[in-house]
C-alpha positions as CSV (number, residue, x, y, z in Angstrom):
1,M,-3.3,8.4,-20.9
2,S,-2.5,11.5,-22.9
3,G,-5.7,13.1,-21.2
4,V,-3.5,13.5,-17.3
5,I,-0.1,14.6,-19.2
6,L,1.2,17.4,-17.3
7,K,3.1,20.6,-19.0
8,G,4.7,21.0,-15.8
9,S,6.7,17.8,-15.6
10,P,10.1,16.9,-17.4
11,N,8.9,13.8,-17.9
12,T,6.6,14.6,-20.4
13,G,9.3,16.6,-22.8
14,S,10.1,13.0,-24.0
15,N,8.6,12.0,-27.3
16,K,6.9,8.5,-26.2
17,N,6.6,6.8,-29.4
18,V,10.2,7.6,-29.9
19,L,10.6,5.8,-26.9
20,D,8.5,3.2,-27.8
21,R,10.6,2.0,-30.8
22,Y,13.3,0.9,-28.6
23,M,11.4,-0.9,-25.7
24,A,9.9,-2.5,-28.1
25,L,13.4,-4.4,-29.6
26,P,13.2,-7.8,-29.0
27,L,15.9,-9.3,-26.1
28,H,17.8,-12.6,-26.6
29,E,15.8,-15.5,-24.6
30,D,18.4,-15.5,-22.0
31,V,18.4,-12.3,-21.2
32,V,16.1,-11.1,-18.4
33,Q,15.8,-7.8,-16.8
34,A,15.6,-7.5,-13.2
35,T,14.0,-4.3,-11.3
36,Y,14.7,-4.5,-7.5
37,V,12.7,-2.3,-5.4
38,W,12.8,-1.4,-1.8
39,I,11.8,0.8,1.0
40,D,14.3,3.2,1.9
41,G,15.0,4.7,5.0
42,T,11.6,7.2,5.3
43,G,9.7,3.6,5.6
44,V,7.2,5.3,3.2
45,D,9.2,6.3,-0.1
46,L,10.4,3.4,-2.3
47,R,13.6,3.0,-4.2
48,S,14.6,1.0,-7.5
49,K,17.4,0.0,-9.8
50,D,17.6,-2.5,-12.4
51,R,20.2,-5.6,-13.4
52,T,20.3,-8.1,-16.0
53,L,20.1,-11.6,-15.8
54,D,21.4,-14.6,-17.8
55,F,18.6,-16.8,-16.3
56,M,15.0,-17.0,-15.2
57,P,14.8,-17.0,-11.3
58,T,11.8,-19.3,-10.2
59,S,12.5,-18.3,-6.6
60,P,13.6,-15.1,-4.6
61,N,16.3,-17.3,-3.6
62,D,17.9,-17.7,-6.7
63,L,18.5,-14.2,-7.3
64,P,22.1,-12.3,-6.2
65,V,21.9,-10.2,-3.4
66,W,22.6,-6.4,-4.0
67,D,23.5,-3.6,-2.0
68,Y,23.0,0.2,-2.0
69,P,25.2,2.8,-0.7
70,G,23.8,3.8,2.7
71,C,24.9,8.0,2.4
72,F,22.0,7.8,1.0
73,E,19.6,6.6,3.4
74,N,21.3,9.0,6.3
75,E,24.4,6.5,7.1
76,K,27.9,6.7,6.8
77,P,29.5,6.7,3.9
78,D,30.8,3.4,3.9
79,I,28.0,1.7,5.4
80,D,26.1,-0.6,2.6
81,T,22.5,-1.3,2.9
82,Y,22.2,-5.0,1.6
83,L,18.9,-5.7,-0.6
84,Y,17.5,-9.8,-0.2
85,P,15.2,-10.9,-2.5
86,V,11.5,-11.8,-1.0
87,A,9.5,-11.9,-3.7
88,I,9.4,-11.8,-7.3
89,Y,6.3,-10.7,-9.9
90,K,6.1,-10.3,-13.4
91,D,7.0,-6.8,-14.4
92,P,4.0,-5.0,-16.6
93,L,6.2,-1.8,-17.5
94,R,8.8,-4.1,-19.3
95,R,7.1,-7.1,-19.9
96,G,8.4,-10.2,-21.4
97,N,10.7,-12.0,-19.1
98,N,11.6,-9.4,-17.0
99,I,10.7,-9.5,-13.3
100,L,10.0,-7.0,-10.7
101,V,11.9,-8.2,-7.3
102,L,11.0,-7.0,-3.9
103,C,13.8,-7.0,-1.6
104,Q,14.4,-6.2,2.1
105,T,16.5,-4.4,3.8
106,C,19.8,-5.8,6.0
107,K,23.1,-4.1,7.5
108,I,26.1,-5.6,6.8
109,D,25.8,-8.2,9.5
110,G,22.6,-9.6,8.3
111,A,21.0,-7.5,11.1
112,P,17.3,-5.7,9.1
113,A,17.3,-2.4,8.8
114,K,15.8,0.5,10.9
115,T,12.7,0.5,8.4
116,N,12.8,-3.4,7.7
117,H,9.9,-4.5,9.3
118,R,9.1,-7.8,7.4
119,K,11.7,-10.0,9.2
120,S,9.5,-9.6,12.8
121,C,6.1,-9.9,10.4
122,L,7.3,-12.8,8.8
123,E,8.4,-14.5,12.2
124,V,4.8,-13.8,13.7
125,C,3.2,-14.9,10.5
126,K,5.0,-18.5,11.2
127,K,3.6,-18.1,14.7
128,C,0.7,-17.8,13.5
129,E,-0.2,-20.4,11.1
130,D,-2.3,-22.6,12.3
131,F,-5.0,-19.3,13.0
132,V,-5.4,-19.2,9.0
133,P,-5.2,-15.2,9.1
134,W,-7.1,-13.9,6.3
135,F,-6.2,-10.1,5.4
136,G,-6.9,-7.5,2.7
137,I,-6.2,-3.6,2.8
138,E,-8.2,-0.7,1.2
139,Q,-5.1,1.6,-0.2
140,E,-6.9,5.2,-0.4
141,Y,-4.4,7.7,-2.3
142,T,-4.1,11.3,-3.5
143,F,-3.3,12.5,-7.1
144,L,-1.3,16.2,-7.4
145,D,-0.1,18.1,-10.2
146,F,3.3,18.7,-10.4
147,D,3.0,21.8,-8.6
148,G,1.8,19.7,-5.6
149,H,-2.0,20.8,-6.1
150,P,-4.3,18.1,-5.8
151,L,-5.1,16.9,-9.8
152,G,-8.0,18.4,-11.8
153,W,-8.3,21.5,-8.4
154,P,-8.9,25.0,-9.5
155,K,-5.4,26.6,-9.4
156,N,-6.9,29.7,-7.3
157,G,-9.4,28.0,-5.4
158,Y,-11.7,25.0,-4.1
159,P,-13.6,22.0,-6.4
160,G,-17.1,22.1,-5.0
161,P,-17.6,20.5,-1.8
162,Q,-17.6,16.3,-0.8
163,G,-20.8,14.5,-1.5
164,S,-20.6,14.1,-5.6
165,Y,-17.1,12.8,-6.0
166,H,-17.1,9.0,-4.4
167,C,-17.5,6.6,-6.7
168,G,-18.5,9.4,-9.0
169,V,-18.4,8.9,-12.3
170,G,-17.9,12.4,-15.5
171,A,-15.0,15.0,-16.7
172,N,-16.4,17.4,-13.8
173,K,-16.1,14.8,-10.6
174,V,-13.1,12.5,-11.4
175,F,-9.8,13.0,-12.3
176,G,-7.0,10.6,-12.9
177,R,-9.0,7.5,-13.4
178,D,-6.9,6.1,-16.6
179,I,-4.2,6.1,-14.4
180,A,-6.0,4.1,-11.9
181,D,-7.6,1.8,-14.6
182,A,-3.7,1.5,-15.7
183,H,-2.5,0.8,-12.3
184,Y,-5.1,-1.9,-11.9
185,R,-4.3,-3.9,-15.1
186,A,-0.7,-3.6,-14.8
187,C,-1.0,-5.3,-11.0
188,L,-3.2,-8.0,-12.1
189,Y,-0.9,-9.1,-15.0
190,A,2.3,-8.4,-12.5
191,G,0.3,-10.9,-10.1
192,I,-0.9,-8.8,-7.6
193,K,-4.4,-10.0,-6.5
194,V,-6.4,-6.3,-6.6
195,F,-9.9,-7.3,-5.3
196,G,-11.1,-3.6,-7.1
197,T,-11.0,0.0,-7.5
198,N,-12.7,3.5,-6.9
199,A,-12.6,7.1,-7.1
200,E,-13.0,8.1,-3.2
201,A,-14.7,11.1,-1.5
202,M,-12.1,13.8,-1.7
203,P,-11.8,15.0,-6.2
204,A,-8.8,13.5,-7.3
205,Q,-8.4,10.7,-4.6
206,W,-8.7,7.3,-5.5
207,E,-8.9,3.4,-3.6
208,F,-7.3,0.1,-4.7
209,Q,-8.2,-3.0,-2.8
210,V,-5.5,-5.4,-2.3
211,G,-6.3,-9.3,-0.9
212,T,-7.4,-11.8,0.4
213,S,-4.0,-13.0,1.0
214,S,-2.0,-14.1,4.0
215,G,-0.4,-11.6,6.1
216,I,3.2,-11.6,4.4
217,T,1.7,-11.5,0.9
218,I,-1.1,-9.4,1.6
219,A,2.1,-6.7,3.1
220,D,4.1,-7.9,0.0
221,D,1.8,-7.1,-2.6
222,L,0.5,-3.9,-0.9
223,W,4.1,-2.4,-1.1
224,M,5.1,-3.9,-4.8
225,A,1.5,-2.6,-5.7
226,R,2.4,1.0,-4.6
227,F,5.4,0.9,-6.6
228,L,3.6,0.3,-9.8
229,L,1.7,3.1,-8.8
230,H,4.3,5.7,-8.2
231,R,6.1,4.4,-11.7
232,I,3.0,4.6,-13.7
233,A,2.0,8.3,-12.5
234,E,5.4,9.1,-13.1
235,E,5.4,8.6,-16.8
236,C,2.3,10.8,-16.5
237,G,4.1,13.3,-14.7
238,V,1.6,12.8,-11.9
239,I,2.9,12.5,-8.1
240,V,1.1,10.2,-5.8
241,T,1.2,11.1,-2.8
242,L,0.2,9.2,0.8
243,D,-0.5,11.9,2.9
244,P,-3.1,10.8,5.0
245,K,-4.4,13.8,5.0
246,P,-3.4,15.5,2.4
247,M,-5.7,18.7,2.4
248,P,-6.6,20.5,5.4
249,G,-9.9,21.7,6.6
250,D,-13.4,19.9,5.3
251,W,-12.1,17.8,3.0
252,S,-11.7,13.3,3.4
253,A,-8.5,11.9,5.0
254,A,-6.7,8.7,3.1
255,G,-6.7,5.2,5.6
256,A,-5.3,1.8,4.8
257,H,-8.3,0.2,6.4
258,T,-7.4,-3.4,6.7
259,N,-10.1,-6.5,6.9
260,V,-8.9,-9.0,9.2
261,S,-10.5,-13.0,9.8
262,T,-9.4,-16.2,11.5
263,K,-10.6,-19.6,10.4
264,A,-12.3,-20.0,13.6
265,M,-14.0,-15.9,12.5
266,R,-15.1,-17.5,8.8
267,E,-16.8,-20.6,10.5
268,D,-20.6,-21.0,11.7
269,G,-20.7,-19.1,14.9
270,G,-17.6,-16.7,14.3
271,I,-19.1,-13.6,15.2
272,F,-17.8,-14.4,19.0
273,D,-14.4,-15.5,17.7
274,I,-14.8,-11.5,16.3
275,H,-15.8,-9.7,19.3
276,K,-13.2,-11.8,21.5
277,A,-10.3,-10.1,19.0
278,I,-12.1,-6.5,19.4
279,T,-12.1,-7.2,23.0
280,K,-8.0,-8.3,22.9
281,L,-7.5,-4.7,20.2
282,S,-9.4,-2.3,22.8
283,K,-7.4,-2.8,25.6
284,C,-3.9,-1.8,23.1
285,H,-5.5,0.7,21.3
286,E,-2.2,2.8,21.9
287,R,-0.1,0.1,20.8
288,H,-1.9,0.0,17.7
289,I,-1.7,3.9,16.8
290,R,1.8,4.0,17.4
291,A,2.3,0.9,14.7
292,Y,-0.2,2.1,11.9
293,D,2.1,4.7,11.0
294,P,5.5,5.7,10.4
295,K,5.8,8.4,13.0
296,Q,4.1,6.6,15.5
297,G,0.9,8.3,15.8
298,L,1.5,11.8,14.7
299,D,0.7,11.3,11.2
300,N,-2.8,9.4,12.5
301,A,-3.6,12.3,14.8
302,R,-4.1,14.2,12.0
303,R,-6.4,11.9,10.1
304,L,-8.8,10.5,12.8
305,T,-11.1,13.4,14.2
306,G,-13.7,11.6,14.4
307,K,-15.1,13.5,11.2
308,H,-15.2,12.4,7.4
309,C,-15.9,8.4,8.5
310,T,-13.1,8.3,11.0
311,S,-12.8,7.1,14.0
312,S,-11.1,9.0,17.6
313,F,-7.5,8.8,17.9
314,T,-7.4,8.8,21.3
315,E,-10.3,6.3,21.9
316,F,-11.5,2.9,21.0
317,S,-14.7,2.5,19.8
318,S,-16.6,-0.4,17.7
319,G,-19.6,-0.9,16.0
320,V,-22.2,-2.9,13.2
321,A,-22.0,-0.7,10.1
322,S,-20.1,1.8,11.8
323,R,-17.7,3.8,9.7
324,N,-16.8,6.4,12.6
325,S,-15.4,3.0,14.8
326,S,-12.0,2.1,15.4
327,I,-13.5,-1.2,14.1
328,R,-16.5,-2.2,12.1
329,I,-18.3,-5.0,11.9
330,P,-19.9,-4.8,8.2
331,R,-23.6,-5.6,8.6
332,S,-23.6,-8.7,6.2
333,V,-21.1,-10.5,8.9
334,N,-23.2,-9.4,11.8
335,N,-26.2,-10.7,10.3
336,N,-24.4,-14.3,8.8
337,G,-23.0,-14.7,12.1
338,K,-19.3,-15.3,10.8
339,G,-16.6,-13.2,8.7
340,Y,-14.2,-11.0,9.1
341,F,-14.0,-7.0,10.9
342,E,-12.1,-4.0,9.4
343,D,-9.5,-2.7,11.6
344,R,-10.5,1.3,10.3
345,R,-7.3,3.0,12.1
346,P,-4.3,2.6,9.6
347,S,-3.1,5.2,7.7
348,S,-2.3,5.5,4.5
349,N,1.4,5.7,4.6
350,C,1.1,3.0,7.2
351,D,3.7,-0.3,6.7
352,P,1.4,-3.4,6.2
353,Y,4.2,-5.6,7.8
354,S,3.8,-3.3,11.1
355,V,-0.1,-3.3,10.5
356,V,-0.2,-7.2,10.5
357,E,2.5,-7.8,12.7
358,A,0.5,-5.9,15.8
359,I,-3.0,-7.3,14.7
360,L,-1.9,-10.5,14.7
361,R,0.4,-10.4,17.9
362,T,-2.8,-9.0,19.8
363,I,-5.3,-10.9,18.4
364,C,-3.5,-14.5,18.4
365,L,-0.9,-14.2,20.5
366,D,-2.6,-12.5,22.9
367,E,0.4,-10.2,23.5
């Protein structure tokens, strides 16, 4: 990935070949390095730390609960945040028997921390099991140079206007493909169900798709995929931003379009159930807007302008093959009379636990 290593980042000053010699050192068979990963108090950023195990866990329940000092989460200095393992992934960074451990954060009394939306999401998912809901999420993101400028953009100007970058090919159209490809492969190695990836409409902007999976799995996988994206880009001195409008002006925003279906929608005649769900969603637009970004709508207000394939922030809409609607029914679904719908409102920095929970509460639990 030497083509994207930036001189401005301190991470690029080390000799990677020397470090590889030590990373290749063999470990005893009963030694496992476990990286605990969790969502911090921002609700957007991830943190991690490592510990050594003398056994190979087969379930998150096998792993010890750990803690993290609350003073770094804007809590009181004497209050710890507890890390409860909820999912295990193979570690593509260290490989071997080593693992990545996704954790949910809890207070000392076991109550979920303020940015732990997994607990309530899981409760809703269990209530909706009979509907057999499936999800797929399209995660858009942007690569930044170490100075905060989009990767590959002129330092004192702008690239050519949009139009040739989406799914583009060529050094003058695509920036950061080697990181995107490395991330794709790393996710598959880890056990994350990545459907695909592509360059997006704004140069230095990319997308990967996770799913199709059940509700809690799609959210777990997306968070771990985000962690791997940040870690791989970190090694190259590149910053990843999930800001839904990273560049002001006539440039595309970034979302996390969420594809949804229930068992009834996937069966013959399911288009009627899709329309029923859309009717329910139309009555809860404001509630969903609040759930679809970590600032309860403030980030989406910058993104959902009705331009660049986005819908209105204030008004709900739906349509067949319409990328300027809140809800899009793919043309193939409309033609087949069954399938899924796409909620295009979630922002790129959304918490997928909140997104899944809000959708299920509306279309399955009729709340």
